[in-house]
VOKE-101352 format. One line per 2 residues: number of its first residue (from 1); their letters; for each residue x, y, z of C-alpha. Coordinates in nm, 4 decimals. Layout:
BEGIN
NUM = a = X Y Z; ...
This chain:
BEGIN
1 = ma = 3.7433 6.5120 39.2722; 3.6434 6.3696 38.9335
3 = rk = 3.3829 6.5606 38.7383; 3.0488 6.3972 38.6728
5 = dr = 3.1089 6.4105 38.2965; 3.4101 6.1867 38.3368
7 = te = 3.3958 5.8113 38.3788; 3.1908 5.7090 38.6815
9 = ag = 3.3288 5.4358 38.9063; 3.2718 5.0943 38.7512
11 = ep = 3.1610 5.2336 38.4133; 3.3590 5.2080 38.0895
13 = pr = 3.5111 5.5409 37.9873; 3.2820 5.7511 37.7716
15 = iv = 3.4927 5.8591 37.4755; 3.3632 6.1066 37.2175
17 = wv = 3.5216 6.1071 36.8698; 3.5075 6.4615 36.7272
19 = sg = 3.5847 6.5414 36.3638; 3.4249 6.7406 36.0849
21 = ay = 3.3562 6.4647 35.8339; 3.3820 6.0919 35.7795
23 = gy = 3.3714 5.9054 35.4516; 3.2125 6.0409 35.1374
25 = dg = 2.8609 6.1578 35.0564; 2.6922 5.9781 35.3463
27 = dl = 2.8986 5.6598 35.3047; 3.1308 5.5988 35.6016
29 = iy = 3.3450 5.3690 35.3812; 3.6442 5.2427 35.5863
31 = fr = 3.5347 5.4426 35.8923; 3.2487 5.1973 35.9408
33 = dv = 3.4870 4.9161 36.0364; 3.7084 5.1480 36.2410
35 = fa = 3.4089 5.2820 36.4343; 3.2780 4.9300 36.4961
37 = ef = 3.6136 4.8447 36.6556; 3.6055 5.1713 36.8523
39 = vr = 3.2621 5.0830 36.9928; 3.3750 4.7297 37.0760
41 = rf = 3.6602 4.8652 37.2862; 3.4697 5.1649 37.4271
43 = pg = 3.1039 5.0570 37.4664; 2.9998 5.3976 37.5977
45 = ge = 3.1608 5.5807 37.3077; 2.9883 5.8338 37.0871
47 = ip = 3.0525 5.9800 36.7420; 2.8996 6.3214 36.6659
49 = vr = 2.8206 6.3744 36.2964; 2.6654 6.6565 36.0967
51 = rd = 2.2954 6.7172 36.1543; 2.1884 6.5881 35.8102
53 = fp = 2.4043 6.2732 35.8139; 2.2022 5.9559 35.7312
55 = ve = 2.2538 5.7899 36.0707; 1.9752 5.5396 35.9956
57 = ry = 2.2136 5.3595 35.7586; 2.4315 5.2597 36.0533
59 = pe = 2.2079 5.1417 36.3385; 2.4971 4.9509 36.4947
61 = lp = 2.7019 5.2685 36.5526; 2.6490 5.5428 36.8161
63 = lr = 2.6279 5.8274 36.5649; 2.4726 6.1475 36.7002
65 = pl = 2.3706 6.4252 36.4569; 2.5036 6.7159 36.6650
67 = lr = 2.7254 6.9103 36.4275; 2.6339 7.2100 36.2170
69 = fi = 2.8700 7.4175 36.0054; 2.9122 7.7548 35.8412
71 = rl = 3.0575 7.7080 35.4939; 3.3148 7.9695 35.3979
73 = gr = 3.4064 7.8567 35.0462; 3.6437 7.6269 34.8587
75 = sr = 4.0004 7.5535 34.9642; 4.3018 7.4823 34.7457
77 = rr = 4.6397 7.3540 34.8649; 4.9286 7.3012 34.6279
79 = vg = 5.1827 7.0209 34.6526; 5.4332 7.0939 34.3806
81 = dv = 5.2364 7.1087 34.0559; 4.9173 6.9406 34.1832
83 = ey = 4.6322 7.0611 34.4016; 4.4254 6.9361 34.6930
85 = lg = 4.0691 7.0679 34.6699; 3.8421 7.0982 34.9708
87 = vy = 3.5888 7.3104 35.1561; 3.6445 7.5689 35.4285
89 = ri = 3.3837 7.5360 35.7012; 3.3669 7.6072 36.0727
91 = pt = 3.1363 7.4709 36.3437; 2.8485 7.6935 36.4515
93 = pg = 2.8371 7.8394 36.8045; 2.5499 7.6003 36.8772
95 = tf = 2.7740 7.3061 36.7894; 3.0309 7.4270 37.0413
97 = vr = 2.7624 7.4485 37.3104; 2.6395 7.0968 37.2309
99 = ll = 2.9940 6.9598 37.2608; 3.0321 7.1340 37.5958
101 = re = 2.7171 6.9623 37.7215; 2.8275 6.6132 37.6165
103 = ra = 2.9247 6.3824 37.9018; 3.2690 6.2423 37.8264
105 = aa = 3.5953 6.1305 37.9797; 3.7946 6.2200 37.6694
107 = hi = 3.7715 6.3590 37.3181; 3.9409 6.1898 37.0235
109 = li = 4.0341 6.4564 36.7667; 4.1598 6.4132 36.4099
111 = ef = 4.4362 6.6536 36.3071; 4.3889 7.0316 36.3394
113 = sp = 4.0679 7.1096 36.1501; 3.8318 7.3802 36.2817
115 = ts = 3.6074 7.1035 36.4180; 3.8971 6.9382 36.5990
117 = lt = 4.0065 7.2714 36.7441; 3.6499 7.3294 36.8634
119 = gf = 3.6545 6.9864 37.0269; 3.9897 7.0693 37.1860
121 = va = 3.8590 7.3903 37.3430; 3.5425 7.2148 37.4653
123 = ar = 3.7526 6.9391 37.6219; 3.9856 7.1800 37.7954
125 = lt = 3.7021 7.3943 37.9339; 3.5392 7.0832 38.0837
127 = rr = 3.8674 6.9218 38.1985; 3.8326 6.6232 37.9668
129 = rv = 4.1326 6.4374 37.8317; 4.2419 6.4824 37.4688
131 = vl = 4.3679 6.2140 37.2284; 4.5012 6.3705 36.9081
133 = li = 4.5246 6.1620 36.5884; 4.7781 6.2577 36.3194
135 = es = 4.8356 6.0412 36.0136; 5.1766 6.1529 35.8884
137 = dp = 5.3996 6.4482 35.8079; 5.1558 6.7073 35.6650
139 = af = 5.4124 6.8073 35.4023; 5.2729 6.5213 35.1909
141 = rg = 4.9413 6.7071 35.1536; 5.0629 7.0652 35.1352
143 = ap = 4.9322 7.1677 35.4764; 4.9762 7.5358 35.5664
145 = gs = 5.3332 7.6018 35.6736; 5.2894 7.9534 35.8099
147 = ra = 5.4209 8.0481 36.1512; 5.0675 8.1046 36.2767
149 = al = 4.9471 7.7601 36.1621; 5.2516 7.5921 36.3150
151 = av = 5.2031 7.7818 36.6412; 4.8431 7.6576 36.6665
153 = kr = 4.9507 7.2996 36.6000; 5.2247 7.3175 36.8619
155 = fv = 4.9883 7.4670 37.1179; 4.7300 7.1907 37.0695
157 = ar = 4.9706 6.8984 37.0313; 5.1753 6.9855 37.3407
159 = ra = 4.8577 7.0026 37.5488; 4.7114 6.6785 37.4167
161 = da = 4.7253 6.3961 37.6694; 4.8162 6.1393 37.4041
163 = vv = 4.9014 6.1582 37.0339; 4.8645 5.8747 36.7829
165 = vs = 5.0781 5.8976 36.4676; 5.0609 5.6372 36.1951
167 = na = 5.4238 5.6115 36.0927; 5.7829 5.7177 36.1482
169 = ag = 5.7460 6.0330 35.9374; 5.4550 6.1400 36.1537
171 = er = 5.6473 6.0598 36.4703; 5.9377 6.2807 36.3611
173 = fv = 5.6977 6.5646 36.2830; 5.5184 6.5316 36.6172
175 = re = 5.8293 6.5052 36.8313; 6.0772 6.7284 36.6476
177 = tl = 5.8519 6.9938 36.4933; 5.5609 7.0056 36.7382
179 = gv = 5.7627 6.9192 37.0490; 5.5391 6.6453 37.1937
181 = rh = 5.6930 6.4364 37.4729; 5.7847 6.0820 37.3701
183 = dr = 5.5872 5.9195 37.6526; 5.2629 6.0614 37.5117
185 = vv = 5.3172 5.9326 37.1565; 5.1736 5.6073 37.0185
187 = vg = 5.3134 5.5091 36.6773; 5.0729 5.3012 36.4701
189 = py = 4.7758 5.3491 36.2373; 4.4406 5.4788 36.3551
191 = lt = 4.2953 5.4359 36.0052; 4.3092 5.1381 35.7749
193 = sa = 4.0979 4.9886 35.5007; 4.0237 4.6246 35.4285
195 = pa = 3.7366 4.5752 35.1833; 3.5933 4.2267 35.2198
197 = ap = 3.6864 3.9797 34.9471; 3.4016 3.7704 34.8010
199 = gd = 3.4300 3.4478 34.9976; 3.7643 3.2776 34.9444
201 = ag = 3.8184 3.4321 34.6020; 4.1284 3.6297 34.5193
203 = we = 4.3880 3.4135 34.6908; 4.4980 3.2205 34.3824
205 = ve = 4.8759 3.2382 34.3558; 4.9101 3.1834 33.9820
207 = pa = 4.8634 3.5085 33.7887; 4.5844 3.5399 33.5375
209 = dp = 4.6683 3.5361 33.1680; 4.6753 3.8188 33.0845
211 = ar = 4.7764 3.9610 33.4222; 4.5237 4.2011 33.5738
213 = ll = 4.6465 4.5379 33.6978; 4.4134 4.7422 33.9187
215 = fl = 4.3885 5.1195 33.9606; 4.1140 5.1855 34.2176
217 = ns = 4.0963 5.5525 34.3076; 3.9582 5.8842 34.1922
219 = vt = 4.0418 5.9565 33.8290; 4.2112 6.2908 33.8795
221 = rr = 4.5405 6.4420 33.7773; 4.6772 6.4127 34.1312
223 = kg = 4.6280 6.0358 34.1402; 4.8737 5.9734 33.8541
225 = il = 4.6459 5.7755 33.6235; 4.7743 5.9513 33.3099
227 = ql = 5.1322 5.8608 33.3989; 5.0238 5.5000 33.4490
229 = ve = 4.8631 5.4625 33.1060; 5.1636 5.6303 32.9423
231 = al = 5.3938 5.3829 33.1159; 5.1800 5.0854 33.0142
233 = ag = 5.1828 5.1985 32.6525; 5.5601 5.2143 32.6804
235 = lg = 5.5711 4.8373 32.7336; 5.5270 4.8076 32.3577
237 = dg = 5.3434 4.5769 32.1223; 5.5345 4.2726 32.2446
239 = ar = 5.3679 4.2974 32.5852; 5.0159 4.3728 32.4591
241 = gr = 4.8774 4.0285 32.5365; 5.0312 4.0084 32.8829
243 = wv = 4.8296 4.2679 33.0746; 4.4936 4.4392 33.1207
245 = ld = 4.4232 4.7415 33.3384; 4.1019 4.7776 33.5383
247 = vv = 4.0249 5.1418 33.6216; 3.7733 5.1621 33.9066
249 = gs = 3.6691 5.5159 33.9932; 3.5520 5.8418 33.8432
251 = ga = 3.6656 6.2007 33.8470; 3.7460 6.5163 33.6573
253 = el = 4.0061 6.3527 33.4321; 3.7989 6.0514 33.3243
255 = ea = 3.7313 6.1686 32.9687; 4.0893 6.2896 32.9272
257 = vr = 4.2168 5.9478 33.0339; 3.9774 5.7697 32.7962
259 = qr = 4.0963 5.9907 32.5117; 4.4627 5.9317 32.5924
261 = vd = 4.4086 5.5556 32.6120; 4.2560 5.5679 32.2615
263 = el = 4.5440 5.7794 32.1298; 4.7985 5.5344 32.2726
265 = gi = 4.6252 5.2411 32.1048; 4.5650 5.0449 32.4252
267 = ae = 4.1863 5.0814 32.4513; 4.1306 4.7060 32.4241
269 = qv = 4.3471 4.6498 32.7305; 4.1949 4.9138 32.9587
271 = af = 3.8520 4.8590 33.1172; 3.6726 5.1523 33.2820
273 = hg = 3.4319 5.0370 33.5531; 3.3274 5.3752 33.6927
275 = rv = 3.2845 5.4561 34.0592; 3.1580 5.1714 34.2766
277 = py = 3.0437 5.1774 34.6403; 3.3109 5.0961 34.8959
279 = sa = 3.1238 4.7761 34.9808; 3.1647 4.6626 34.6179
281 = tg = 3.5412 4.7163 34.5899; 3.6327 4.3754 34.7339
283 = ph = 3.5702 4.1781 34.4121; 3.7964 4.4142 34.2165
285 = ya = 4.0821 4.3556 34.4597; 4.0114 3.9830 34.4517
287 = aa = 4.0396 3.9751 34.0717; 4.3643 4.1739 34.0596
289 = dv = 4.7136 4.0330 34.0232; 4.8839 4.3646 34.1024
291 = vv = 4.7508 4.6911 34.2466; 4.9112 5.0122 34.1196
293 = cp = 4.8983 5.3302 34.3325; 5.0730 5.5988 34.1216
295 = tl = 4.9675 5.9111 34.3124; 5.1576 6.2345 34.2561
297 = ad = 5.0754 6.3620 34.6069; 4.8937 6.1966 34.8967
299 = yr = 4.9035 6.2512 35.2706; 4.8539 5.8828 35.3493
301 = sl = 4.6344 5.7131 35.0921; 4.4506 5.4027 35.2133
303 = ng = 4.4628 5.2480 34.8651; 4.7901 5.0703 34.9403
305 = fe = 4.6567 4.9300 35.2668; 4.3566 4.7902 35.0826
307 = av = 4.5906 4.6112 34.8432; 4.8077 4.4704 35.1214
309 = na = 4.5070 4.3586 35.3274; 4.3668 4.1879 35.0164
311 = gk = 4.6894 3.9887 34.9844; 4.8035 4.1559 34.6619
313 = pv = 5.1400 4.2816 34.5377; 5.1414 4.6600 34.5171
315 = li = 5.3349 4.9251 34.3289; 5.3161 5.2358 34.5479
317 = st = 5.4239 5.5901 34.4736; 5.7110 5.7534 34.6568
319 = yd = 5.4831 6.0602 34.6808; 5.2366 5.8735 34.9028
321 = ga = 5.2945 5.9458 35.2714; 5.2131 5.5804 35.3429
323 = ha = 5.4824 5.4274 35.1237; 5.7503 5.3838 35.3919
325 = ei = 5.5263 5.2071 35.6455; 5.3818 4.9777 35.3771
327 = la = 5.7290 4.8963 35.2448; 5.8482 4.8119 35.5968
329 = aa = 5.5599 4.5773 35.6803; 5.4255 4.4225 35.3613
331 = pa = 5.6028 4.1368 35.1817; 5.5398 4.2269 34.8151
333 = vr = 5.5788 4.6020 34.7656; 5.7744 4.8061 34.5146
335 = vi = 5.8118 5.1831 34.5448; 5.7718 5.3690 34.2142
337 = dp = 5.8210 5.7238 34.0889; 5.5246 5.7921 33.8588
339 = rd = 5.6708 6.1260 33.7501; 5.9504 5.9293 33.5808
341 = va = 5.7414 5.7443 33.3232; 6.0383 5.5533 33.1808
343 = sl = 6.1271 5.4111 33.5232; 5.7606 5.3257 33.5820
345 = tr = 5.7554 5.1352 33.2528; 6.0614 4.9373 33.3644
347 = al = 5.9005 4.8601 33.7002; 5.5847 4.7376 33.5273
349 = ae = 5.7829 4.5230 33.2834; 5.9765 4.3571 33.5646
351 = tl = 5.6628 4.3091 33.7748; 5.4755 4.1446 33.4870
353 = ep = 5.7411 3.8812 33.4240; 5.5447 3.5583 33.4917
355 = ea = 5.7882 3.4043 33.7408; 5.8401 3.7328 33.9257
357 = la = 5.4663 3.7968 33.9445; 5.3908 3.4470 34.0738
359 = aa = 5.6591 3.4867 34.3420; 5.5229 3.8277 34.4418
361 = kr = 5.1711 3.6862 34.4731; 5.2965 3.4072 34.6985
363 = ra = 5.4691 3.6602 34.9247; 5.1703 3.8939 34.9278
365 = aa = 4.9391 3.6164 35.0475; 5.1141 3.6376 35.3869
367 = vp = 4.9119 3.9408 35.4976; 5.0803 4.1345 35.7826
369 = ed = 4.8851 4.2187 36.0971; 5.0137 4.5757 36.1081
371 = ft = 4.7177 4.7227 35.9197; 4.4263 4.5224 36.0560
373 = vd = 4.1265 4.6875 36.2189; 4.2164 4.5045 36.5393
375 = rv = 4.5601 4.6711 36.5401; 4.3919 5.0088 36.4917
377 = ge = 4.1768 4.9336 36.7970; 4.4843 4.8437 37.0010
379 = nl = 4.6494 5.1748 36.9117; 4.3401 5.3746 37.0072
381 = er = 4.2987 5.1837 37.3324; 4.6603 5.2404 37.4294
383 = av = 4.6350 5.6130 37.3574; 4.3125 5.6500 37.5560
385 = si = 4.4745 5.4637 37.8458; 4.7697 5.7059 37.8421
387 = al = 4.5332 6.0026 37.8311; 4.3078 5.8838 38.1128
389 = sr = 4.6064 5.8023 38.3323; 4.6819 6.1752 38.3330
391 = a = 4.3377 6.2625 38.4686
């Protein structure tokens, strides 16, 4: 007999999305569009958030301030010679009790954070279904590789009723390393980002003169901005009038980048715009001729998806866990190695050739459907269907 906290006859399934954090500093950023699609497909859905989250900013979304945390300190994960910085925190016992009391047919969980593991235990104790979301192979972000960490991941993943992985690298990790059965795996993105362009702007095929390059990300060592400005300086005086770089973002390396730009003698060609709200990023993509994503380590950065969804050519780092899926689907992508500054300079020089750039912009205008919010909704709906069929 079905439990009362599962879907009642004739009602849409009540799906609860459980994760520790969304967006940045009270701004849901790309999660706002993803959650709107989630609610459209699952009208009874619910999204628990931390108790002090500004839910009043999002009246259209079923955000419930249920979560409280105990902060344990800062976290550092190394990927080669760069670091991921974060915060260790665990849900309070009261949070666990509140999740137990929620009425739900299934929990959607993101990765293997303490909050997701809490949601997993709550789901299993109440016989709810579990949909586990994994973006890619965690090697791209330096996730713990200990036997204990891997054992926990295997235990959870093998007991999930459905697993969504964004790309082929993630699928290999889930099936070969974690041992998840193929009939429970959905391959396709559960996250994407598509900042709105201002009206019909940004679709001009002819490049600007000079061509506009865009770096839109945090200005930190890990994001490769210093390698990018070094490579641009390497284009030489003969190319000085052919390009400008817009740097949109802020971070710990901002002053160091400004200083290096001055030392390289390219200050007149580099414009620093500072950090802008997610809702204001669309005009920057619209104005760009090429988007450059030179990260030195990223699990699956959404920067490249923003460029593709804006109809722009993109240079994407081989150290970004998203590079293979973007290369396979998007029509104007070039994979770069930002650690090899000389090769990055060559890639920039070839990209900035007027005829090549115009051709790339024409190809990029044919935006693929692979990374739309609607496709994300389809992937979630398919996974939930698989999970509920096991009830």
